[in-house]
VEXDREN-2710 file (C-alpha; in Angstrom, 1 decimal):
% VEXDREN-2710
k/r/px/py/pz
1/ASP/8.3/-92.8/-17.4
2/LYS/8.6/-94.1/-13.8
3/LEU/10.9/-90.9/-13.4
4/ARG/8.3/-88.5/-14.0
5/SER/10.8/-85.6/-14.8
6/SER/11.5/-82.9/-17.2
7/LYS/15.3/-82.8/-16.8
8/VAL/14.8/-86.9/-17.7
9/LEU/13.7/-86.6/-20.8
10/TRP/15.4/-84.1/-22.0
11/GLY/18.5/-85.4/-20.5
12/LEU/17.7/-89.5/-22.5
13/THR/17.0/-87.0/-25.5
14/MET/20.3/-85.4/-25.5
15/LEU/23.0/-88.3/-24.1
16/GLY/20.8/-89.8/-27.4
17/TYR/22.4/-87.0/-29.1
18/VAL/25.7/-87.1/-27.6
19/ILE/26.2/-90.8/-28.6
20/ASN/25.9/-90.7/-32.2
21/LEU/27.7/-87.2/-32.0
22/VAL/30.9/-89.5/-30.3
23/ALA/30.5/-93.2/-32.6
24/VAL/30.4/-91.8/-36.1
25/PRO/33.1/-90.2/-36.0
26/ALA/34.8/-92.4/-33.8
27/LEU/34.7/-95.0/-37.0
28/ALA/37.7/-93.3/-38.6
29/LEU/39.8/-94.2/-36.1
30/ALA/38.3/-97.7/-36.0
31/GLY/40.6/-100.1/-36.7
32/ARG/39.4/-103.4/-37.0
33/TRP/36.5/-104.6/-37.5
34/GLU/35.5/-105.1/-34.3
35/VAL/35.5/-102.4/-32.8
36/ALA/33.5/-100.9/-36.6
37/LEU/30.8/-102.6/-35.6
38/SER/30.9/-102.0/-32.0
39/LEU/30.7/-98.6/-32.6
40/PHE/27.7/-98.5/-35.1
41/ILE/25.5/-100.8/-31.5
42/VAL/26.2/-98.1/-29.7
43/GLU/24.9/-96.2/-31.9
44/ARG/22.0/-97.5/-32.8
45/LEU/21.6/-97.6/-28.4
46/GLY/22.1/-94.2/-28.7
47/LYS/18.8/-93.9/-30.9
48/GLY/17.3/-96.2/-29.7
49/LEU/18.2/-94.0/-25.8
50/ARG/17.1/-90.4/-28.0
51/THR/13.8/-91.3/-30.1
52/PRO/10.9/-92.7/-27.5
53/ALA/12.5/-88.9/-25.4
54/ARG/12.5/-86.8/-28.8
55/ASP/9.2/-88.4/-29.8
56/VAL/7.2/-87.3/-26.6
57/ILE/8.6/-84.0/-26.8
58/LEU/7.9/-83.2/-30.1
59/SER/4.7/-84.6/-29.8
60/GLU/3.8/-81.8/-27.3
61/VAL/5.6/-79.2/-29.1
62/ILE/3.7/-79.7/-32.4
63/GLU/0.2/-80.0/-30.7
64/GLY/-0.4/-76.0/-32.3
65/VAL/0.0/-76.6/-35.8
66/GLY/-1.0/-80.2/-36.3
67/ARG/0.8/-83.7/-35.0
68/GLY/0.3/-85.3/-38.3
69/LYS/2.3/-81.8/-40.1
70/GLY/4.5/-81.8/-37.5
71/PHE/5.4/-84.9/-37.9
72/GLY/6.1/-84.6/-41.1
73/LEU/8.2/-82.0/-41.1
74/HIS/10.0/-83.2/-38.9
75/GLU/10.5/-86.0/-41.6
76/VAL/11.1/-83.9/-44.6
77/MET/14.4/-82.2/-42.4
78/ASP/15.3/-85.7/-40.8
79/GLN/15.2/-87.3/-45.1
80/LEU/17.3/-83.5/-45.8
81/GLY/19.5/-84.9/-43.6
82/ALA/19.8/-88.3/-45.4
83/PHE/20.0/-87.0/-48.1
84/SER/23.0/-83.9/-48.2
85/GLY/25.0/-87.2/-45.9
86/PRO/26.3/-89.4/-47.9
87/LEU/26.9/-86.1/-50.3
88/VAL/28.5/-84.3/-48.0
89/VAL/30.3/-87.3/-47.8
90/ALA/31.1/-88.6/-51.7
91/PHE/32.8/-84.5/-51.2
92/VAL/35.2/-86.0/-48.8
93/LEU/36.2/-88.3/-50.0
94/GLY/36.6/-87.5/-53.9
95/THR/38.9/-84.6/-52.8
96/SER/41.1/-85.9/-50.5
97/GLY/42.2/-89.1/-52.0
98/GLU/39.7/-91.4/-50.0
99/ASP/40.1/-90.6/-47.1
100/TYR/37.4/-92.5/-44.7
101/ARG/38.7/-91.4/-41.9
102/LEU/38.1/-87.4/-42.7
103/ALA/34.5/-87.7/-44.0
104/PHE/33.9/-89.8/-40.8
105/PHE/35.4/-87.1/-39.5
106/VAL/33.7/-83.8/-40.8
107/LEU/29.9/-85.5/-39.4
108/ALA/31.3/-84.7/-36.4
109/ILE/30.3/-81.1/-37.3
110/PRO/26.8/-81.3/-38.4
111/ALA/26.5/-83.4/-34.9
112/ALA/27.3/-81.0/-33.2
113/ILE/25.4/-78.3/-34.8
114/SER/21.9/-80.2/-33.6
115/LEU/22.9/-80.9/-30.4
116/ALA/23.5/-77.3/-29.7
117/PHE/19.9/-76.5/-31.8
118/LEU/18.9/-78.9/-29.2
119/LEU/20.2/-77.3/-25.9
120/THR/18.5/-73.9/-27.4
121/ALA/14.6/-75.9/-27.7
122/TYR/15.7/-77.1/-24.0
123/THR/16.3/-73.5/-23.1
124/THR/12.9/-72.6/-25.0
125/TYR/10.8/-74.8/-23.0
126/PRO/12.2/-77.1/-20.9
127/LYS/9.1/-78.2/-19.1
128/VAL/7.4/-81.1/-20.5
129/ARG/3.6/-80.9/-19.7
130/SER/2.7/-85.1/-20.5
131/VAL/5.2/-86.0/-17.7
132/SER/5.0/-83.0/-14.7
133/SER/1.8/-83.5/-15.1
134/LYS/0.1/-86.3/-12.0
135/LYS/0.1/-89.5/-12.6
136/THR/-3.1/-90.5/-13.1
137/GLU/-2.9/-94.6/-13.7
138/VAL/0.1/-97.0/-12.8
139/GLY/1.5/-100.2/-14.5
140/TRP/2.1/-101.4/-17.6
141/ASN/-1.4/-101.8/-19.8
142/LEU/-1.8/-98.8/-21.9
143/GLY/-5.9/-99.2/-22.8
144/ARG/-7.2/-101.2/-25.3
145/LYS/-6.6/-99.1/-28.0
146/PHE/-3.4/-98.9/-27.8
147/ASN/-3.3/-102.8/-27.6
148/LEU/-5.4/-102.9/-31.0
149/PHE/-3.0/-100.6/-32.5
150/SER/0.3/-102.5/-31.3
151/VAL/-1.5/-105.9/-33.1
152/SER/-1.8/-103.9/-36.0
153/LEU/1.5/-102.2/-36.4
154/ALA/3.4/-106.1/-35.0
155/LEU/1.7/-107.4/-38.6
156/MET/2.2/-104.6/-40.4
157/THR/6.1/-104.0/-39.7
158/ALA/6.7/-108.1/-39.8
159/GLY/5.1/-108.3/-43.8
160/TYR/7.0/-105.0/-44.8
161/LEU/9.3/-106.1/-46.2
162/ALA/13.3/-104.3/-45.7
163/TRP/15.1/-102.7/-47.6
164/SER/18.4/-104.8/-48.1
165/LEU/16.2/-107.9/-49.4
166/VAL/14.7/-105.7/-52.0
167/SER/17.5/-104.6/-53.3
168/TYR/19.0/-107.8/-53.0
169/HIS/15.9/-108.9/-55.3
170/MET/16.8/-106.3/-57.9
171/LYS/20.8/-107.3/-57.5
172/GLU/20.0/-111.3/-58.1
173/TYR/17.2/-110.6/-60.5
174/GLY/19.5/-107.8/-62.3
175/LEU/16.5/-106.3/-63.0
176/VAL/18.7/-103.1/-62.5
177/ASN/22.0/-102.6/-62.5
178/ASP/24.8/-102.0/-59.7
179/PRO/24.5/-97.4/-59.6
180/GLU/21.0/-98.3/-61.0
181/ILE/19.6/-100.0/-57.3
182/SER/22.0/-96.8/-55.2
183/LEU/19.3/-94.4/-57.4
184/MET/16.3/-96.5/-55.9
185/TYR/17.4/-96.2/-52.4
186/ALA/17.7/-92.3/-53.2
187/LEU/13.7/-92.2/-54.5
188/ALA/12.6/-94.7/-52.3
189/MET/13.8/-91.4/-50.0
190/GLY/13.0/-89.1/-51.9
191/VAL/9.4/-90.5/-52.1
192/ASP/9.3/-90.8/-48.8
193/ALA/10.3/-86.8/-47.3
194/LEU/7.8/-85.8/-50.4
195/VAL/4.9/-87.4/-48.9
196/ALA/5.9/-86.7/-45.3
197/PHE/3.9/-82.9/-45.5
198/PRO/1.0/-83.8/-47.1
199/ILE/0.0/-88.1/-45.3
200/GLY/0.6/-85.4/-42.0
201/TYR/-2.2/-83.2/-43.3
202/LEU/-4.3/-85.6/-43.8
203/TYR/-4.0/-87.0/-40.9
204/ASP/-4.4/-83.8/-39.3
205/LYS/-8.2/-84.3/-41.2
206/ALA/-8.8/-87.9/-41.1
207/GLY/-7.0/-88.4/-37.8
208/LEU/-6.0/-92.5/-37.0
209/LYS/-8.8/-93.6/-40.8
210/SER/-5.6/-92.4/-42.0
211/LEU/-3.2/-95.3/-41.6
212/ILE/-5.3/-97.3/-43.2
213/MET/-3.6/-97.1/-46.4
214/THR/-0.5/-98.2/-44.8
215/PRO/-1.0/-102.2/-44.6
216/ILE/-2.1/-101.5/-48.4
217/LEU/0.6/-99.6/-49.5
218/ALA/3.0/-102.5/-47.5
219/ALA/1.2/-105.4/-49.8
220/ALA/1.7/-104.1/-53.5
221/ILE/5.9/-103.8/-52.6
222/PRO/6.4/-107.5/-53.2
223/VAL/3.3/-107.8/-55.8
224/LEU/5.5/-104.9/-57.5
225/LEU/9.0/-105.9/-56.5
226/LEU/8.0/-110.0/-58.1
227/THR/6.4/-108.7/-61.2
228/ASN/10.1/-108.8/-62.3
229/THR/10.7/-106.0/-64.4
230/ARG/11.8/-102.8/-64.6
231/VAL/8.8/-100.3/-64.3
232/ALA/7.4/-102.1/-61.8
233/VAL/11.2/-102.1/-59.4
234/TYR/10.8/-98.1/-60.2
235/LEU/7.0/-98.4/-58.6
236/ALA/8.0/-101.2/-55.7
237/ALA/10.7/-98.1/-54.1
238/ALA/8.3/-95.2/-54.7
239/VAL/5.8/-97.6/-52.6
240/TRP/8.3/-98.6/-50.5
241/GLY/9.5/-94.8/-49.6
242/ALA/6.0/-93.9/-49.0
243/THR/4.9/-97.1/-46.8
244/MET/8.0/-95.3/-44.5
245/SER/6.8/-92.3/-44.7
246/ILE/3.1/-93.2/-43.1
247/TYR/5.7/-95.2/-41.0
248/GLU/7.4/-92.2/-39.8
249/THR/4.6/-88.6/-40.0
250/ASN/1.3/-90.9/-39.2
251/MET/1.8/-93.8/-37.1
252/ARG/4.2/-91.7/-34.0
253/ALA/1.1/-88.8/-34.4
254/ALA/-1.3/-91.4/-33.2
255/ILE/0.4/-92.0/-30.7
256/PRO/-0.5/-89.9/-28.4
257/ASP/-5.2/-89.7/-29.3
258/LEU/-4.3/-93.5/-28.2
259/VAL/-3.0/-92.8/-24.7
260/GLU/-3.8/-90.3/-21.7
261/PRO/-1.0/-87.4/-21.7
262/SER/0.8/-89.3/-18.3
263/ARG/1.5/-92.4/-20.7
264/ARG/2.6/-90.8/-23.4
265/ALA/5.8/-91.4/-22.8
266/LEU/5.6/-94.8/-21.7
267/ALA/3.8/-95.7/-24.9
268/TYR/6.0/-94.0/-27.9
269/GLY/8.4/-96.6/-26.1
270/THR/6.5/-99.3/-26.0
271/TYR/5.8/-98.5/-29.7
272/GLY/9.6/-98.4/-30.1
273/LEU/10.3/-101.6/-29.3
274/ILE/7.3/-103.3/-31.2
275/TYR/8.2/-101.3/-34.0
276/GLY/11.8/-102.9/-34.0
277/ALA/11.1/-106.2/-32.9
278/ALA/8.3/-106.6/-35.4
279/TRP/11.0/-105.6/-38.6
280/MET/13.7/-107.8/-36.8
281/LEU/11.3/-111.3/-36.5
282/GLY/9.9/-110.0/-40.0
283/GLY/13.1/-109.4/-41.9
284/VAL/14.3/-113.0/-40.2
285/LEU/11.1/-114.4/-41.6
286/ALA/10.7/-112.7/-45.2
287/GLY/14.5/-114.1/-45.8
288/ALA/13.7/-117.4/-44.8
289/ILE/10.9/-117.6/-47.0
290/TYR/13.0/-116.1/-49.7
291/THR/15.4/-118.0/-49.7
292/LEU/12.8/-121.2/-50.4
293/ASN/10.4/-119.4/-53.3
294/PRO/10.7/-115.4/-53.8
295/THR/7.0/-115.6/-54.7
296/TYR/6.1/-117.3/-51.8
297/LEU/6.6/-113.6/-50.0
298/ILE/2.9/-112.3/-51.6
299/PRO/0.8/-115.0/-49.7
300/TYR/3.1/-114.0/-46.7
301/VAL/2.5/-110.9/-46.7
302/LEU/-0.6/-110.9/-48.1
303/ILE/-1.9/-112.2/-45.1
304/THR/0.0/-110.5/-43.0
305/GLU/-0.7/-106.9/-44.4
306/LEU/-4.6/-107.7/-43.8
307/SER/-4.8/-109.0/-40.5
308/SER/-3.1/-105.8/-39.5
309/LEU/-5.5/-103.9/-41.9
310/ILE/-8.4/-105.8/-39.4
311/ALA/-6.9/-105.1/-36.6
312/MET/-6.7/-101.2/-37.9
313/ILE/-10.3/-101.5/-38.5
314/TYR/-11.1/-102.7/-35.2
315/LEU/-8.6/-99.9/-33.5
316/LEU/-11.6/-97.7/-35.7
317/LYS/-14.7/-99.0/-34.7
318/SER/-13.2/-99.6/-31.1
319/LYS/-14.3/-96.4/-28.5
END
């Protein structure tokens, strides 16, 4: 936000994707777990660099079709890649005698193709208006609406159970067998993809009001999960995927409606920081609560999500 340059914004986006292009295939050469961990951290740093910058660009490019539908389509494509990537790896492993190095090298191909598309996008839309316009405000204050949104986001995310904890409970209580746990995740990602475009369309129609369902869905996850029945567990996985879809679609689409265009870059960066920090801290806290008694997760999540909902209602009423 300080540099306020389209080239810087595109540069950060490209740098993030280049890091991904290098770090993931480099896992094929990692002979020790320390090296693999370092590469994973580098890949995550690359994601942290590219995501806010990419979202600023994306939020502007898709204004003509509707930000909800635009972010929804982006999430569908993202989940398509998340689904097809493991299939490619599985195919390579199955046909190469489980050669993991070859599998990671193969992942460099779609990464390189995505970078080529990114360069094409840059030549098509080189100037980002929101960072090219004259800055009207200084400092870190993003306004009352964004602050309320951030409070709601932090509480909502803190109560949104991580998939690692959800799948651990399935395994620990023998609710499903090991292959089914993978199937559960595929179900969650499938629901994520299926819901993304319709939920984005809803945002274009209802605006910020469409966010109200997020804490409600997140609150339902532990209730369904801790019912400890097969049907309820499958429902929990589906609800988990639907909740993630709203995060990745409507929550991102909402940001330009909360801040001035000149503050959009800072707002997306702040959103990423709050989202990541709240999920990390919430995950640690939820894990600690789970070790005491899994059923304690229900009041914990209900309290955090209810608090998030209250903050969201204040946001909707604010002017």
